[in-house]
C-alpha positions in Angstrom: -12.5 -8.6 4.4 -9.6 -11.0 4.0 -6.7 -11.1 1.7 -3.8 -8.9 0.9 -3.8 -5.3 -0.4 -1.0 -3.4 -2.1 -0.1 0.3 -1.7 1.7 1.8 -4.7 3.7 5.0 -4.6 5.2 7.6 -6.9 8.3 8.0 -4.9 10.7 5.8 -2.9 10.8 8.3 -0.1 7.0 8.0 0.4 7.3 4.1 0.3 10.0 4.1 3.0 8.1 6.6 5.1 4.8 4.5 4.8 6.7 1.3 5.8 8.1 3.1 8.9 4.7 4.4 9.9 3.0 1.0 9.4 5.7 -0.7 11.4 5.4 1.9 14.2 1.6 1.1 14.3 2.4 -2.7 14.5 0.8 -3.4 11.1 2.2 -6.4 9.4 3.6 -5.3 6.0 6.1 -6.4 3.3 7.9 -4.2 0.8 8.5 -5.7 -2.6 8.8 -4.7 -6.3 5.8 -3.0 -7.7 3.9 -5.5 -10.0 4.1 -4.7 -13.7 0.2 -4.5 -13.8 0.4 -1.4 -11.5 1.7 1.8 -13.2 3.6 3.8 -10.6 6.5 6.1 -10.4 8.2 4.0 -7.7 9.6 0.5 -8.1 8.6 -0.4 -4.5 5.2 -1.2 -3.0 3.9 -2.4 0.3 1.5 -5.3 0.9 -0.6 -5.6 4.1 -3.6 -7.6 5.3 -6.9 -6.3 4.1 -8.3 -6.5 7.6 -5.9 -3.6 8.5 -7.3 -1.3 5.7 -9.2 1.1 8.1 -6.1 1.7 10.2 -3.8 1.9 7.2 -6.1 4.4 5.5 -6.2 6.5 8.7 -2.4 6.6 8.9 -2.1 7.6 5.2 -4.5 10.4 5.6 -3.3 11.7 9.0 0.3 11.5 8.1 -0.3 12.9 4.5 1.5 10.0 2.8 1.4 10.5 -1.0 0.3 7.2 -2.6 -0.6 6.2 -6.2 -3.4 4.0 -4.8 -4.3 0.9 -2.9 -4.9 -2.2 -5.0 -6.3 -5.7 -4.6 -5.4 -8.7 -6.7 -8.6 -10.0 -8.3 -9.3 -12.0 -11.4 -5.6 -12.3 -12.3 -5.0 -8.5 -12.2 -4.7 -5.7 -9.7 -7.7 -3.5 -9.3 -7.6 -0.2 -7.5 -9.9 0.1 -4.5 -11.6 3.4 -3.5 -11.1 4.7 0.0 
């Protein structure tokens, strides 16, 4: 696995919470505006290295972070990946 994945959210509160949890776990991440190709209730999303997906997935589940989905940019669009 290599590349960048994007987490989309339905609320800004959950986006900020996820950012804090990822930073606490020393996972490199960047918050930026949600791409127009991703329909979400929040204007913010977080990108992170695909290699960190197992740890990010565990944090999301353990900490019960509400997300819209995790997406990968492929073929000039964002495709949701299944965890």
